Every structure is written in structure tokens, then in C-alpha cells.
PQR file of N, CA, C, O and H, with PARSE charges and radii, in Angstrom:
ATOM      1  N   MET A   1     133.491  87.142 107.044 -0.4000 1.5000
ATOM      2  CA  MET A   1     132.336  88.157 107.568 -0.0000 2.0000
ATOM      3  C   MET A   1     131.187  88.078 106.440  0.5500 1.7000
ATOM      4  O   MET A   1     131.366  88.122 105.223 -0.5500 1.4000
ATOM      5  N   ALA A   2     129.957  87.950 107.133 -0.4000 1.5000
ATOM      6  CA  ALA A   2     128.911  88.100 106.201 -0.0000 2.0000
ATOM      7  C   ALA A   2     128.709  89.436 105.800  0.5500 1.7000
ATOM      8  O   ALA A   2     128.850  90.362 106.600 -0.5500 1.4000
ATOM      9  H   ALA A   2     129.812  87.915 108.122  0.4000 1.0000
ATOM     10  N   GLU A   3     128.289  89.662 104.255 -0.4000 1.5000
ATOM     11  CA  GLU A   3     128.286  90.774 103.821 -0.0000 2.0000
ATOM     12  C   GLU A   3     126.809  91.143 104.139  0.5500 1.7000
ATOM     13  O   GLU A   3     125.944  90.267 104.149 -0.5500 1.4000
ATOM     14  H   GLU A   3     128.174  88.910 103.605  0.4000 1.0000
ATOM     15  N   LYS A   4     126.517  92.493 104.409 -0.4000 1.5000
ATOM     16  CA  LYS A   4     125.207  93.363 104.768 -0.0000 2.0000
ATOM     17  C   LYS A   4     124.724  93.958 103.494  0.5500 1.7000
ATOM     18  O   LYS A   4     125.446  94.589 102.722 -0.5500 1.4000
ATOM     19  H   LYS A   4     127.220  93.205 104.401  0.4000 1.0000
ATOM     20  N   ASN A   5     123.489  93.724 103.324 -0.4000 1.5000
ATOM     21  CA  ASN A   5     122.627  94.355 102.281 -0.0000 2.0000
ATOM     22  C   ASN A   5     122.166  95.842 102.604  0.5500 1.7000
ATOM     23  O   ASN A   5     121.115  96.097 103.193 -0.5500 1.4000
ATOM     24  H   ASN A   5     122.903  93.211 103.950  0.4000 1.0000
ATOM     25  N   GLN A   6     123.127  96.851 102.123 -0.4000 1.5000
ATOM     26  CA  GLN A   6     122.918  97.974 102.198 -0.0000 2.0000
ATOM     27  C   GLN A   6     122.453  98.752 101.163  0.5500 1.7000
ATOM     28  O   GLN A   6     122.854  98.313 100.085 -0.5500 1.4000
ATOM     29  H   GLN A   6     123.980  96.644 101.644  0.4000 1.0000
ATOM     30  N   SER A   7     121.760  99.744 101.062 -0.4000 1.5000
ATOM     31  CA  SER A   7     121.026 100.409  99.979 -0.0000 2.0000
ATOM     32  C   SER A   7     122.196 101.811 100.139  0.5500 1.7000
ATOM     33  O   SER A   7     122.114 102.365 101.235 -0.5500 1.4000
ATOM     34  H   SER A   7     121.434 100.101 101.938  0.4000 1.0000
ATOM     35  N   ASN A   8     123.200 102.381  99.205 -0.4000 1.5000
ATOM     36  CA  ASN A   8     123.598 103.765  99.530 -0.0000 2.0000
ATOM     37  C   ASN A   8     123.175 104.625  98.755  0.5500 1.7000
ATOM     38  O   ASN A   8     123.645 105.757  98.646 -0.5500 1.4000
ATOM     39  H   ASN A   8     123.266 101.931  98.314  0.4000 1.0000
ATOM     40  N   GLY A   9     122.077 104.092  98.027 -0.4000 1.5000
ATOM     41  CA  GLY A   9     121.782 105.060  96.945 -0.0000 2.0000
ATOM     42  C   GLY A   9     120.847 105.731  97.428  0.5500 1.7000
ATOM     43  O   GLY A   9     120.446 105.597  98.585 -0.5500 1.4000
ATOM     44  H   GLY A   9     121.695 103.171  98.115  0.4000 1.0000
ATOM     45  N   ILE A  10     120.290 106.710  96.412 -0.4000 1.5000
ATOM     46  CA  ILE A  10     118.943 107.723  96.738 -0.0000 2.0000
ATOM     47  C   ILE A  10     117.580 107.048  96.440  0.5500 1.7000
ATOM     48  O   ILE A  10     117.513 106.355  95.425 -0.5500 1.4000
ATOM     49  H   ILE A  10     120.616 106.818  95.472  0.4000 1.0000
ATOM     50  N   GLY A  11     116.532 107.180  97.197 -0.4000 1.5000
ATOM     51  CA  GLY A  11     115.283 106.326  96.997 -0.0000 2.0000
ATOM     52  C   GLY A  11     114.597 107.085  95.982  0.5500 1.7000
ATOM     53  O   GLY A  11     114.957 108.233  95.722 -0.5500 1.4000
ATOM     54  H   GLY A  11     116.587 107.744  98.022  0.4000 1.0000
ATOM     55  N   LEU A  12     113.350 106.362  95.212 -0.4000 1.5000
ATOM     56  CA  LEU A  12     112.824 107.070  94.352 -0.0000 2.0000
ATOM     57  C   LEU A  12     111.885 108.560  94.845  0.5500 1.7000
ATOM     58  O   LEU A  12     111.725 109.669  94.335 -0.5500 1.4000
ATOM     59  H   LEU A  12     113.057 105.429  95.423  0.4000 1.0000
ATOM     60  N   GLY A  13     111.457 107.961  95.959 -0.4000 1.5000
ATOM     61  CA  GLY A  13     110.500 109.358  96.616 -0.0000 2.0000
ATOM     62  C   GLY A  13     111.618 110.499  97.152  0.5500 1.7000
ATOM     63  O   GLY A  13     111.299 111.672  97.351 -0.5500 1.4000
ATOM     64  H   GLY A  13     111.587 107.060  96.373  0.4000 1.0000
ATOM     65  N   THR A  14     112.777 110.050  97.324 -0.4000 1.5000
ATOM     66  CA  THR A  14     113.784 111.457  97.485 -0.0000 2.0000
ATOM     67  C   THR A  14     114.174 112.011  96.498  0.5500 1.7000
ATOM     68  O   THR A  14     114.709 113.099  96.708 -0.5500 1.4000
ATOM     69  H   THR A  14     113.036 109.098  97.163  0.4000 1.0000
ATOM     70  N   LEU A  15     114.103 111.626  95.306 -0.4000 1.5000
ATOM     71  CA  LEU A  15     114.658 111.820  93.883 -0.0000 2.0000
ATOM     72  C   LEU A  15     113.330 112.443  93.533  0.5500 1.7000
ATOM     73  O   LEU A  15     113.499 113.618  93.208 -0.5500 1.4000
ATOM     74  H   LEU A  15     113.668 110.742  95.136  0.4000 1.0000
ATOM     75  N   LEU A  16     112.371 112.157  93.497 -0.4000 1.5000
ATOM     76  CA  LEU A  16     111.034 112.704  93.042 -0.0000 2.0000
ATOM     77  C   LEU A  16     110.937 114.330  93.816  0.5500 1.7000
ATOM     78  O   LEU A  16     110.611 115.388  93.278 -0.5500 1.4000
ATOM     79  H   LEU A  16     112.234 111.202  93.761  0.4000 1.0000
ATOM     80  N   PHE A  17     111.374 114.063  95.361 -0.4000 1.5000
ATOM     81  CA  PHE A  17     110.670 115.151  96.198 -0.0000 2.0000
ATOM     82  C   PHE A  17     112.001 116.132  95.670  0.5500 1.7000
ATOM     83  O   PHE A  17     111.674 117.308  95.506 -0.5500 1.4000
ATOM     84  H   PHE A  17     111.639 113.204  95.798  0.4000 1.0000
ATOM     85  N   LEU A  18     113.211 115.869  95.428 -0.4000 1.5000
ATOM     86  CA  LEU A  18     114.320 116.762  94.905 -0.0000 2.0000
ATOM     87  C   LEU A  18     113.977 117.486  93.430  0.5500 1.7000
ATOM     88  O   LEU A  18     114.107 118.678  93.150 -0.5500 1.4000
ATOM     89  H   LEU A  18     113.477 114.914  95.561  0.4000 1.0000
ATOM     90  N   ILE A  19     113.500 116.401  92.578 -0.4000 1.5000
ATOM     91  CA  ILE A  19     113.153 117.201  91.476 -0.0000 2.0000
ATOM     92  C   ILE A  19     112.122 118.277  91.459  0.5500 1.7000
ATOM     93  O   ILE A  19     112.261 119.430  91.050 -0.5500 1.4000
ATOM     94  H   ILE A  19     113.394 115.433  92.805  0.4000 1.0000
ATOM     95  N   PHE A  20     111.011 117.683  91.996 -0.4000 1.5000
ATOM     96  CA  PHE A  20     109.492 118.845  92.299 -0.0000 2.0000
ATOM     97  C   PHE A  20     110.196 119.841  93.212  0.5500 1.7000
ATOM     98  O   PHE A  20     109.913 120.990  92.872 -0.5500 1.4000
ATOM     99  H   PHE A  20     110.898 116.746  92.327  0.4000 1.0000
ATOM    100  N   LEU A  21     111.023 119.785  94.265 -0.4000 1.5000
ATOM    101  CA  LEU A  21     111.593 120.952  94.722 -0.0000 2.0000
ATOM    102  C   LEU A  21     112.390 122.300  93.853  0.5500 1.7000
ATOM    103  O   LEU A  21     112.237 123.521  93.901 -0.5500 1.4000
ATOM    104  H   LEU A  21     111.252 118.852  94.541  0.4000 1.0000
ATOM    105  N   ILE A  22     113.160 121.531  93.182 -0.4000 1.5000
ATOM    106  CA  ILE A  22     113.959 122.455  92.172 -0.0000 2.0000
ATOM    107  C   ILE A  22     113.134 123.064  91.382  0.5500 1.7000
ATOM    108  O   ILE A  22     113.249 124.285  91.273 -0.5500 1.4000
ATOM    109  H   ILE A  22     113.285 120.540  93.144  0.4000 1.0000
ATOM    110  N   LEU A  23     111.970 122.269  90.545 -0.4000 1.5000
ATOM    111  CA  LEU A  23     111.184 123.194  90.011 -0.0000 2.0000
ATOM    112  C   LEU A  23     110.209 123.811  90.744  0.5500 1.7000
ATOM    113  O   LEU A  23     109.437 124.490  90.066 -0.5500 1.4000
ATOM    114  H   LEU A  23     111.877 121.278  90.634  0.4000 1.0000
ATOM    115  N   LYS A  24     109.997 123.781  91.983 -0.4000 1.5000
ATOM    116  CA  LYS A  24     109.323 124.717  92.550 -0.0000 2.0000
ATOM    117  C   LYS A  24     109.804 126.215  92.773  0.5500 1.7000
ATOM    118  O   LYS A  24     109.345 127.338  92.565 -0.5500 1.4000
ATOM    119  H   LYS A  24     110.624 123.229  92.533  0.4000 1.0000
ATOM    120  N   LEU A  25     111.114 125.587  93.369 -0.4000 1.5000
ATOM    121  CA  LEU A  25     112.013 126.772  93.357 -0.0000 2.0000
ATOM    122  C   LEU A  25     112.358 127.595  92.376  0.5500 1.7000
ATOM    123  O   LEU A  25     112.709 128.740  92.661 -0.5500 1.4000
ATOM    124  H   LEU A  25     111.487 124.675  93.537  0.4000 1.0000
ATOM    125  N   THR A  26     112.326 127.242  91.299 -0.4000 1.5000
ATOM    126  CA  THR A  26     112.708 128.078  90.057 -0.0000 2.0000
ATOM    127  C   THR A  26     111.342 128.452  89.227  0.5500 1.7000
ATOM    128  O   THR A  26     111.336 128.975  88.112 -0.5500 1.4000
ATOM    129  H   THR A  26     112.040 126.312  91.067  0.4000 1.0000
ATOM    130  N   ASP A  27     110.326 128.124  89.899 -0.4000 1.5000
ATOM    131  CA  ASP A  27     109.077 128.748  89.402 -0.0000 2.0000
ATOM    132  C   ASP A  27     108.561 128.036  87.888  0.5500 1.7000
ATOM    133  O   ASP A  27     107.959 128.640  87.000 -0.5500 1.4000
ATOM    134  H   ASP A  27     110.331 127.700  90.804  0.4000 1.0000
ATOM    135  N   ASN A  28     108.952 126.673  87.870 -0.4000 1.5000
ATOM    136  CA  ASN A  28     108.700 125.997  86.632 -0.0000 2.0000
ATOM    137  C   ASN A  28     107.324 125.328  86.970  0.5500 1.7000
ATOM    138  O   ASN A  28     106.543 125.104  86.046 -0.5500 1.4000
ATOM    139  H   ASN A  28     109.440 126.183  88.592  0.4000 1.0000
ATOM    140  N   ILE A  29     107.016 125.021  88.181 -0.4000 1.5000
ATOM    141  CA  ILE A  29     105.621 124.471  88.475 -0.0000 2.0000
ATOM    142  C   ILE A  29     104.902 125.400  89.464  0.5500 1.7000
ATOM    143  O   ILE A  29     105.670 125.983  90.228 -0.5500 1.4000
ATOM    144  H   ILE A  29     107.651 125.202  88.932  0.4000 1.0000
ATOM    145  N   ASP A  30     103.827 125.617  89.588 -0.4000 1.5000
ATOM    146  CA  ASP A  30     102.994 126.505  90.389 -0.0000 2.0000
ATOM    147  C   ASP A  30     101.997 125.393  91.705  0.5500 1.7000
ATOM    148  O   ASP A  30     100.860 125.599  92.128 -0.5500 1.4000
ATOM    149  H   ASP A  30     103.203 125.142  88.967  0.4000 1.0000
ATOM    150  N   TRP A  31     102.814 124.421  92.005 -0.4000 1.5000
ATOM    151  CA  TRP A  31     102.125 123.538  92.847 -0.0000 2.0000
ATOM    152  C   TRP A  31     102.312 123.814  94.147  0.5500 1.7000
ATOM    153  O   TRP A  31     103.314 124.416  94.535 -0.5500 1.4000
ATOM    154  H   TRP A  31     103.738 124.254  91.661  0.4000 1.0000
ATOM    155  N   SER A  32     101.315 123.381  94.985 -0.4000 1.5000
ATOM    156  CA  SER A  32     101.057 123.665  96.432 -0.0000 2.0000
ATOM    157  C   SER A  32     102.328 122.821  96.772  0.5500 1.7000
ATOM    158  O   SER A  32     102.956 122.001  96.102 -0.5500 1.4000
ATOM    159  H   SER A  32     100.501 122.892  94.670  0.4000 1.0000
ATOM    160  N   TRP A  33     102.520 123.377  98.247 -0.4000 1.5000
ATOM    161  CA  TRP A  33     104.003 122.860  98.922 -0.0000 2.0000
ATOM    162  C   TRP A  33     103.591 121.529  99.434  0.5500 1.7000
ATOM    163  O   TRP A  33     104.545 120.918  99.915 -0.5500 1.4000
ATOM    164  H   TRP A  33     102.010 124.043  98.791  0.4000 1.0000
ATOM    165  N   TRP A  34     102.593 120.970  99.472 -0.4000 1.5000
ATOM    166  CA  TRP A  34     101.767 119.879  99.987 -0.0000 2.0000
ATOM    167  C   TRP A  34     102.142 118.679  98.600  0.5500 1.7000
ATOM    168  O   TRP A  34     102.544 117.564  98.931 -0.5500 1.4000
ATOM    169  H   TRP A  34     101.818 121.466  99.081  0.4000 1.0000
ATOM    170  N   TRP A  35     102.029 118.904  97.572 -0.4000 1.5000
ATOM    171  CA  TRP A  35     102.393 118.108  96.446 -0.0000 2.0000
ATOM    172  C   TRP A  35     103.697 118.197  95.889  0.5500 1.7000
ATOM    173  O   TRP A  35     103.874 117.502  94.888 -0.5500 1.4000
ATOM    174  H   TRP A  35     101.702 119.810  97.303  0.4000 1.0000
ATOM    175  N   VAL A  36     104.794 118.983  96.349 -0.4000 1.5000
ATOM    176  CA  VAL A  36     105.964 119.253  96.327 -0.0000 2.0000
ATOM    177  C   VAL A  36     106.320 118.235  97.515  0.5500 1.7000
ATOM    178  O   VAL A  36     107.133 117.373  97.182 -0.5500 1.4000
ATOM    179  H   VAL A  36     104.650 119.548  97.162  0.4000 1.0000
ATOM    180  N   THR A  37     105.994 118.190  98.459 -0.4000 1.5000
ATOM    181  CA  THR A  37     106.489 117.232  99.538 -0.0000 2.0000
ATOM    182  C   THR A  37     105.648 115.804  99.244  0.5500 1.7000
ATOM    183  O   THR A  37     106.225 114.868  99.797 -0.5500 1.4000
ATOM    184  H   THR A  37     105.333 118.891  98.730  0.4000 1.0000
ATOM    185  N   ALA A  38     104.715 115.485  98.686 -0.4000 1.5000
ATOM    186  CA  ALA A  38     104.118 114.377  98.617 -0.0000 2.0000
ATOM    187  C   ALA A  38     104.828 113.201  98.422  0.5500 1.7000
ATOM    188  O   ALA A  38     104.235 112.219  98.867 -0.5500 1.4000
ATOM    189  H   ALA A  38     104.247 116.245  98.237  0.4000 1.0000
ATOM    190  N   PRO A  39     106.255 112.898  97.733 -0.5600 1.5000
ATOM    191  CA  PRO A  39     106.751 111.919  97.733  0.2800 2.0000
ATOM    192  C   PRO A  39     107.463 111.679  99.052  0.5500 1.7000
ATOM    193  O   PRO A  39     108.209 110.703  99.141 -0.5500 1.4000
ATOM    194  N   LEU A  40     107.275 112.555 100.157 -0.4000 1.5000
ATOM    195  CA  LEU A  40     107.986 112.121 101.398 -0.0000 2.0000
ATOM    196  C   LEU A  40     107.072 111.604 102.265  0.5500 1.7000
ATOM    197  O   LEU A  40     107.489 110.802 103.100 -0.5500 1.4000
ATOM    198  H   LEU A  40     106.669 113.348 100.084  0.4000 1.0000
ATOM    199  N   TRP A  41     105.689 111.945 102.246 -0.4000 1.5000
ATOM    200  CA  TRP A  41     104.908 111.818 103.200 -0.0000 2.0000
ATOM    201  C   TRP A  41     103.591 110.863 102.633  0.5500 1.7000
ATOM    202  O   TRP A  41     102.845 110.409 103.501 -0.5500 1.4000
ATOM    203  H   TRP A  41     105.350 112.596 101.567  0.4000 1.0000
ATOM    204  N   ILE A  42     103.354 110.613 101.480 -0.4000 1.5000
ATOM    205  CA  ILE A  42     102.452 109.346 101.057 -0.0000 2.0000
ATOM    206  C   ILE A  42     103.022 108.348 101.406  0.5500 1.7000
ATOM    207  O   ILE A  42     102.418 107.806 102.332 -0.5500 1.4000
ATOM    208  H   ILE A  42     103.960 110.982 100.775  0.4000 1.0000
ATOM    209  N   PRO A  43     104.442 107.530 100.925 -0.5600 1.5000
ATOM    210  CA  PRO A  43     104.506 106.237 101.713  0.2800 2.0000
ATOM    211  C   PRO A  43     104.268 106.218 102.919  0.5500 1.7000
ATOM    212  O   PRO A  43     103.666 105.202 103.265 -0.5500 1.4000
ATOM    213  N   LEU A  44     104.609 107.289 104.117 -0.4000 1.5000
ATOM    214  CA  LEU A  44     104.393 107.301 105.317 -0.0000 2.0000
ATOM    215  C   LEU A  44     102.782 107.089 106.034  0.5500 1.7000
ATOM    216  O   LEU A  44     102.433 106.541 107.080 -0.5500 1.4000
ATOM    217  H   LEU A  44     105.098 108.115 103.836  0.4000 1.0000
ATOM    218  N   ALA A  45     101.996 107.804 104.934 -0.4000 1.5000
ATOM    219  CA  ALA A  45     100.554 107.845 105.233 -0.0000 2.0000
ATOM    220  C   ALA A  45      99.932 106.192 104.494  0.5500 1.7000
ATOM    221  O   ALA A  45      98.809 105.764 104.760 -0.5500 1.4000
ATOM    222  H   ALA A  45     102.279 108.249 104.084  0.4000 1.0000
ATOM    223  N   ILE A  46     100.750 105.583 103.725 -0.4000 1.5000
ATOM    224  CA  ILE A  46     100.232 104.476 103.087 -0.0000 2.0000
ATOM    225  C   ILE A  46     100.322 103.246 104.454  0.5500 1.7000
ATOM    226  O   ILE A  46      99.401 102.568 104.908 -0.5500 1.4000
ATOM    227  H   ILE A  46     101.662 105.931 103.509  0.4000 1.0000
ATOM    228  N   VAL A  47     101.604 103.276 104.818 -0.4000 1.5000
ATOM    229  CA  VAL A  47     102.160 102.540 105.616 -0.0000 2.0000
ATOM    230  C   VAL A  47     101.509 102.688 106.998  0.5500 1.7000
ATOM    231  O   VAL A  47     101.525 101.724 107.763 -0.5500 1.4000
ATOM    232  H   VAL A  47     102.352 103.827 104.450  0.4000 1.0000
ATOM    233  N   SER A  48     100.909 103.905 107.374 -0.4000 1.5000
ATOM    234  CA  SER A  48     100.069 104.194 108.581 -0.0000 2.0000
ATOM    235  C   SER A  48      99.091 103.615 108.553  0.5500 1.7000
ATOM    236  O   SER A  48      98.738 102.906 109.495 -0.5500 1.4000
ATOM    237  H   SER A  48     100.895 104.689 106.753  0.4000 1.0000
ATOM    238  N   ALA A  49      98.189 103.810 107.143 -0.4000 1.5000
ATOM    239  CA  ALA A  49      96.825 103.374 106.976 -0.0000 2.0000
ATOM    240  C   ALA A  49      96.961 101.721 107.075  0.5500 1.7000
ATOM    241  O   ALA A  49      96.042 101.204 107.711 -0.5500 1.4000
ATOM    242  H   ALA A  49      98.475 104.386 106.378  0.4000 1.0000
ATOM    243  N   ILE A  50      97.800 100.953 106.631 -0.4000 1.5000
ATOM    244  CA  ILE A  50      97.676  99.669 106.629 -0.0000 2.0000
ATOM    245  C   ILE A  50      98.186  99.181 108.072  0.5500 1.7000
ATOM    246  O   ILE A  50      97.924  98.041 108.457 -0.5500 1.4000
ATOM    247  H   ILE A  50      98.547 101.372 106.114  0.4000 1.0000
ATOM    248  N   ALA A  51      98.888 100.039 108.819 -0.4000 1.5000
ATOM    249  CA  ALA A  51      99.219  99.334 110.319 -0.0000 2.0000
ATOM    250  C   ALA A  51      97.630  99.518 111.155  0.5500 1.7000
ATOM    251  O   ALA A  51      97.246  98.665 111.955 -0.5500 1.4000
ATOM    252  H   ALA A  51      99.101 100.964 108.506  0.4000 1.0000
ATOM    253  N   VAL A  52      96.893 100.638 110.853 -0.4000 1.5000
ATOM    254  CA  VAL A  52      95.894 100.787 111.372 -0.0000 2.0000
ATOM    255  C   VAL A  52      94.798  99.771 111.162  0.5500 1.7000
ATOM    256  O   VAL A  52      94.249  99.040 111.987 -0.5500 1.4000
ATOM    257  H   VAL A  52      97.204 101.331 110.203  0.4000 1.0000
ATOM    258  N   ILE A  53      94.622  99.889 109.946 -0.4000 1.5000
ATOM    259  CA  ILE A  53      93.754  98.626 109.194 -0.0000 2.0000
ATOM    260  C   ILE A  53      94.217  97.274 110.101  0.5500 1.7000
ATOM    261  O   ILE A  53      93.411  96.830 110.919 -0.5500 1.4000
ATOM    262  H   ILE A  53      95.068 100.482 109.276  0.4000 1.0000
ATOM    263  N   ALA A  54      95.386  96.706 109.951 -0.4000 1.5000
ATOM    264  CA  ALA A  54      96.046  95.632 110.689 -0.0000 2.0000
ATOM    265  C   ALA A  54      95.581  95.479 111.984  0.5500 1.7000
ATOM    266  O   ALA A  54      95.079  94.427 112.380 -0.5500 1.4000
ATOM    267  H   ALA A  54      96.040  97.067 109.286  0.4000 1.0000
ATOM    268  N   ALA A  55      95.749  96.696 112.822 -0.4000 1.5000
ATOM    269  CA  ALA A  55      95.479  96.539 114.102 -0.0000 2.0000
ATOM    270  C   ALA A  55      93.827  96.600 114.400  0.5500 1.7000
ATOM    271  O   ALA A  55      93.406  95.967 115.369 -0.5500 1.4000
ATOM    272  H   ALA A  55      96.157  97.550 112.500  0.4000 1.0000
ATOM    273  N   VAL A  56      93.094  97.200 113.743 -0.4000 1.5000
ATOM    274  CA  VAL A  56      91.520  96.993 114.048 -0.0000 2.0000
ATOM    275  C   VAL A  56      91.197  95.509 113.459  0.5500 1.7000
ATOM    276  O   VAL A  56      90.480  94.848 114.210 -0.5500 1.4000
ATOM    277  H   VAL A  56      93.436  97.714 112.956  0.4000 1.0000
ATOM    278  N   VAL A  57      91.586  94.875 112.276 -0.4000 1.5000
ATOM    279  CA  VAL A  57      91.357  93.646 111.803 -0.0000 2.0000
ATOM    280  C   VAL A  57      91.973  92.778 113.231  0.5500 1.7000
ATOM    281  O   VAL A  57      91.001  92.120 113.602 -0.5500 1.4000
ATOM    282  H   VAL A  57      92.169  95.412 111.666  0.4000 1.0000
ATOM    283  N   ALA A  58      92.831  92.567 113.929 -0.4000 1.5000
ATOM    284  CA  ALA A  58      93.465  91.988 114.757 -0.0000 2.0000
ATOM    285  C   ALA A  58      92.476  92.098 115.969  0.5500 1.7000
ATOM    286  O   ALA A  58      92.214  91.006 116.474 -0.5500 1.4000
ATOM    287  H   ALA A  58      93.620  93.101 113.628  0.4000 1.0000
ATOM    288  N   VAL A  59      91.935  93.076 116.482 -0.4000 1.5000
ATOM    289  CA  VAL A  59      91.295  93.329 117.474 -0.0000 2.0000
ATOM    290  C   VAL A  59      89.609  92.904 117.341  0.5500 1.7000
ATOM    291  O   VAL A  59      88.788  92.697 118.234 -0.5500 1.4000
ATOM    292  H   VAL A  59      92.148  93.963 116.072  0.4000 1.0000
ATOM    293  N   PHE A  60      89.490  92.873 116.091 -0.4000 1.5000
ATOM    294  CA  PHE A  60      88.085  92.268 115.878 -0.0000 2.0000
ATOM    295  C   PHE A  60      88.290  90.646 115.723  0.5500 1.7000
ATOM    296  O   PHE A  60      87.374  89.928 116.125 -0.5500 1.4000
ATOM    297  H   PHE A  60      90.157  93.041 115.366  0.4000 1.0000
ATOM    298  N   GLU A  61      89.347  90.105 115.210 -0.4000 1.5000
ATOM    299  CA  GLU A  61      89.344  89.153 115.402 -0.0000 2.0000
ATOM    300  C   GLU A  61      89.847  88.168 116.687  0.5500 1.7000
ATOM    301  O   GLU A  61      89.782  86.947 116.832 -0.5500 1.4000
ATOM    302  H   GLU A  61      90.091  90.688 114.884  0.4000 1.0000
ATOM    303  N   HIS A  62      90.387  89.266 117.571 -0.4000 1.5000
ATOM    304  CA  HIS A  62      90.666  88.709 119.047 -0.0000 2.0000
ATOM    305  C   HIS A  62      89.244  88.817 119.901  0.5500 1.7000
ATOM    306  O   HIS A  62      89.006  88.141 120.901 -0.5500 1.4000
ATOM    307  H   HIS A  62      90.439  90.258 117.453  0.4000 1.0000
ATOM    308  N   ASN A  63      88.324  89.816 119.303 -0.4000 1.5000
ATOM    309  CA  ASN A  63      86.946  90.041 119.884 -0.0000 2.0000
ATOM    310  C   ASN A  63      86.017  88.793 119.751  0.5500 1.7000
ATOM    311  O   ASN A  63      85.287  88.301 120.612 -0.5500 1.4000
ATOM    312  H   ASN A  63      88.517  90.365 118.490  0.4000 1.0000
ATOM    313  N   ASN A  64      86.253  88.351 118.287 -0.4000 1.5000
ATOM    314  CA  ASN A  64      85.371  87.171 118.152 -0.0000 2.0000
ATOM    315  C   ASN A  64      85.736  85.769 118.437  0.5500 1.7000
ATOM    316  O   ASN A  64      85.000  84.809 118.211 -0.5500 1.4000
ATOM    317  H   ASN A  64      86.846  88.751 117.588  0.4000 1.0000
ATOM    318  N   LYS A  65      87.150  85.701 119.047 -0.4000 1.5000
ATOM    319  CA  LYS A  65      87.390  84.518 119.718 -0.0000 2.0000
ATOM    320  C   LYS A  65      87.031  84.333 120.882  0.5500 1.7000
ATOM    321  O   LYS A  65      87.302  83.290 121.477 -0.5500 1.4000
ATOM    322  H   LYS A  65      87.748  86.481 119.231  0.4000 1.0000
ATOM    323  N   LYS A  66      86.311  85.382 121.453 -0.4000 1.5000
ATOM    324  CA  LYS A  66      85.885  85.333 123.395 -0.0000 2.0000
ATOM    325  C   LYS A  66      84.742  84.719 123.263  0.5500 1.7000
ATOM    326  O   LYS A  66      84.066  84.453 124.256 -0.5500 1.4000
ATOM    327  H   LYS A  66      86.091  86.229 120.970  0.4000 1.0000
TER
END
């Protein structure tokens, strides 16, 4: 049977979030919650922005072919 490539480890974003969360909850940093949770939402925002840009480029390419 073929082996599956699976990652059972914790990701870098999750690790950073946990570190920031612990530091925030122990009052070692005085950051906004937006920055504490940034390792979770920034990658999603980047992927979403790339998808939007790709869709806009595809629409322009489709309209230019007509």
C-alpha cells in the first residue's frame, strides 16, 4: 500500500500563536489581541489576497480575448 505524506506535527503559525497567547495571558506582552492571533489570520489573508488577484487577472484576460 502506498504511503501517505501526512504532517502530524504542529505548524509554525500555531506554535507562534501559542507562544504569543501564553505571553499575553501571563502579562509578559501588552499586545492587542489582533497581533496575538496574527499567526492564525495573516496566512489566510495572504492566500485570500492572492486568490482575489488571480481572479481579477483571469477576468481581464477573458475580457481581452473577446
